[in-house]
N, C-alpha and C positions, 0 to 999 in steps of 0.2 A: 489757317484760321485768324480770327480776329481776336486779339488780347485785350486791346483797350480802344475804347473811343471816346474821343472829346468835341462836342458842337458849341458853337459859339454863334449867338443870331440865326440859327437853322430853325426854319419854319417856326415851332410855336416855343423853342428853346432860348431862353438868354445865356443860360451857361449848362451844359450838361455832361460830366463824366461817369463813365460807367466800365467794367471788367467784364469779360467772358470768359468761361473755361470751356473745356472739351464738353462733348456729349450735347444733349438737350436742354437749352435754356428756354424759359418760358418768362416772357414780360407780359406783366398783367395791369389791368386797371380800367377805369371807365372809360368810353366813348370821349374823344376829345383831348385826350391825356398826352398824346405824341407816341402810341406804341408803333404806330404805322411808318411814321417820321423818323423813327431810329433804325428802322429795317431799309427805309428807302436812303437813308445816309450810308449804311454801310454798302449798298450796293453803288452808290453814287462814288463811293470812295476807291471800290475795284472796278469800275468801268469809266469813271467822270460824267457819267450820265444818270439822269432820274428816271426811272421806269414808270414815273407817276406823270410826268409833265414835260413837255418840249421848251416850255417856258422857265427857264432857270432862274430867272427874277423871283419866282414864285418861292424860292428856298431860301432868300431872305427875309427874315424876322420883318415884320411890318416896321416901317419908321426907323430901320437901321439901313447903314450905306454897304454893308459886305455881311457874309457869313464865311466862318471858317469850320472846316471839317477835319478832324486828324483822327488817322486810325492806326496802331500799331499791329503789325502782322506777324508771321513767321519769318523773321531776319529781314523784315523791311519795314519801313514808315511811310506813311502817305499823309500829305498835307494837301487840300485844295480850299482856296482863298476864292470867292467868288465876289465882284463886286459889281456895282451896276454896270460898270463897263467892261470888264476884264475877268478872265478866270486864271489864276496861277496855279499849276499842279506842280507838287514838290514829291520826288520818290528819294528818301533818305538826304533829305537836306538839299538835294539839287534840282533846281527847275528840269521838267521835263514834258514831254506830249502825251498825251492820252493812249497812244497806241501801247507805250510802257505798260500802264495799269492792265490792259487787256492781253499781253501776254506774259505777265506777271500773277495775276490776281484774277479770282474766278468767285462768282456768286450766283445763283438763282434765286429768284424772288418770285413768289406768287402774291398776287392779290385777288380779292373777290372777283374785280372785273376784268380779270383775264378770262372770262367766259366769252368776253368779246370773240375771241380766239373762234368760236364755234359760229360766231355770226358774221364776219366781215373777211372776205377775200385779201383785203389789203393787210390787214393785222396777221394772217397766218403766213403771207411771204415774208413780211418784215420778221416773223418769229423764224423761220427757218433761215432766213438770210442772218440774223445774228448769230445763230448756232454754230452755222459753218464758219462764219468770219471769226468766232473765238479760236478756233483749231486750224484755220485755213488761211495764211495772210494771201495767198495768190488768189483765193476766191474773192477776199475783200476787194482788191484791187482789179480783179476782172469786173465786179459788179460796179463801181464808181466807172470803169472805163465803159461800160455796157450802157448807162445810162446818159453819160456825156454823148455817146454816137446816136443814141437813141433820139435825144435831144435836136441833133442836127437832122437825124435822118426826117422827122416831123417837120422842120423848117421847109425841107426840101418839098415835103408831101404838100403843105400850103401853096409853096411857089408852083407846083404842077397843077395844083387844084384851081389854082388862076389864069391857067394858060400858060404859062411861063417856061422857058427850056431849064431843064436842069439834070444832071447825072446822078441818077439814084443808085445806081449798082454797086459803085464802091461802097456807099453807105450799107447797102444791102448784104456785101461781102463780110465788111467789119462787125456788123450788128449779129450776122449768123456765128462767126467763129466765135466770139465772146458770149454769145447767148446758147450756143451748144455745149459749152463747157459749164456753165452755169447751170445748165437741166440736167447734165449728167453729174457733177459734185450734189445737186440737189436729190437726184435719184438715189446716188449711192450711198448719202448720210442718212435719208430717212428708211431705207433698207435696214441699216443698222438700229436707228432709232424706234423703229415701229415694232421691232421684235422685244425689245427692253418694254414698251409702252404695252403691247398686249400682255405680258406678262404681269406686271405692276397693275393695270386695271383689272384684270382676271382674279388678284389676290385680293383687292380691295373692295370690288363690286359683285363677283362672283359671275360676271357676264364678260361675252368677248368684245373687245374693243379693237379697232385696226385704223389704220393710217395709211392713205395710197395717194401719190403724187399725181396731178390732173394735167396733161400739157395739151396746151391750145394748138400744137402742131407736131408732126412726127417729123418731118425735116424744115428745119427753120427756113432755108434758103429758098427753097423753092415754093415755101409757102409764103414768104415775103412777096415773091412774084405774082403768085398766084392772086393775092388778096389785096392789089397795090390798087384797082378801082374802089375796095370797100376801104381803103384806108383814105385815098383821098375824098370820099363822101364824108368820113367820120373826122377827117383832118388830124389822124394820128394812127401809128403802129397796133393793130387790133390783134396781133399774134406773138408769141416770145414769152419769155420766163417773167416779163412784167405783168402778164395776164393769167399766168398759170396759178393752179390752187393745188392745195391741201384738202383731201378728203377725210375728216376724223368721224368715224362712225361706231354705233353700239349697237351689236347683233345684226351689222351689215345696214342699218338705217342712222339717217340724220335724227339726231335728238332734238326735243323742242323744249322739254321741260326745265327750269332754272337748274334745277338739283342734280338732272343728268348731266348739264352742259359744266355745271360746278365740278362735280366729279372728274368729267373727261379730261377737264382742264388742268386740274390739278394731277392728274396721273399723269399728264403730259409735261409738267414742270419738274414732276418727280423724276422721270425717265430722262428729262433733260439733265439733271444732276448726276444720275448714274451713266449716262452716255460721256458727259466729260470727265467723270472720274475715272472710267474705262481708257480715256485719251491722255490721261497722265495730268489733267487740270482739274482735280477735286474740287469742287465748290462750297463755300458756305451756302447751305440752303436756308433760306429766308422765307418763312411762311406766315403770311398774315390771316388771321381770323379763319384758321380752316375748320375748326369743330362746332363753329356756331349753328349750321344748319343739320347737324349730324345727330342719329340717334345714338343711345350708349354702347350699343352693340358695334354699330359703324366707327365710331370714334376709337372703341378699343382693337378694331382691326386695321385702321389709318394707321394708328401709332406702332403697331406691331410691324405693320409693312414699310414703315418709311426706309429710304436708302441707308446703308451702313456706312453714315460720314462722320469724319472728324466732329463736325459743328453743325448745330440744327438751332436757329432760334426762331420761335414759335409766338406770336402774340394772341390774346384771348381777353376777353371782357372780363371771364368770372374763370379764376384758377382752378375751382372744382370741376370743371368742364374738361381739363386734362388730366388724362389717367396715369401719367407718369412725367417726371421732370427731373433733370439732374441739379437744375440751378433754377431759381426764380428770381425776377426783379419786380417790384412792384411801384408803379407810378402814381 
């Protein structure tokens, strides 16, 4: 859990210092006050990455040269200084790499735009990759190697399509080896995650939810050979884990309404938190504006079924929308 947070030149904050206890903390205030930025900064301190942008320079307050985020966690202090040209990460005063954070700290962040998980396959692949990488360094290494090999194979495909001679078999063999490992790990982890998801979604919504992994091929090596002509037509590799997908359903069907997508994506994040806790990496659960589109009955049901974690931090515009809190922070 996080005990203290200090921010300097972070987004809209010139200077901010907050303390957090165990249990449920609710941060409330009008829109634009920086509630989401606080959650983002905590996730940034546990992963060294923002869950909201890939352009890290956006974290630096306007017309400032750097931002500094500091967090005091259980037996560990983390400081990240991000300037216009460099990012420095320190753990207990010693400079380190981002992988050290991922192996030591854990947080799960829900933001309303996470409904994109229900819209785009690329977000769903990214989501499952991030979950597995948190608990399996072999998977993370294999994923990086897979994409390097994939880039080489695609270059060979382009040369073959231009009539040039090249040996694609070696790249097929290497891509298949890493790809099959990635697929098996995804299927194994999803079998665990889906059981948690079904239970949580059922309790919150009273409906049946499910997650299923959709493969683009049963045997990757033979599929690569069989689809070579198609790959040459499209100048890229068209089968493999980089094209696979997750199917997230309610009552066996894909959902279209914003409310249903929000409920499914929130349940997915809650399931991720429980999954990580079961793996010995209990996260800080960061929930941004989860009550705004729920009626009173659904708010109570959701609060009653939040995972039993040491620390949950929730934001809301209206403190009276949250049925219960152990600690509140007004902005």
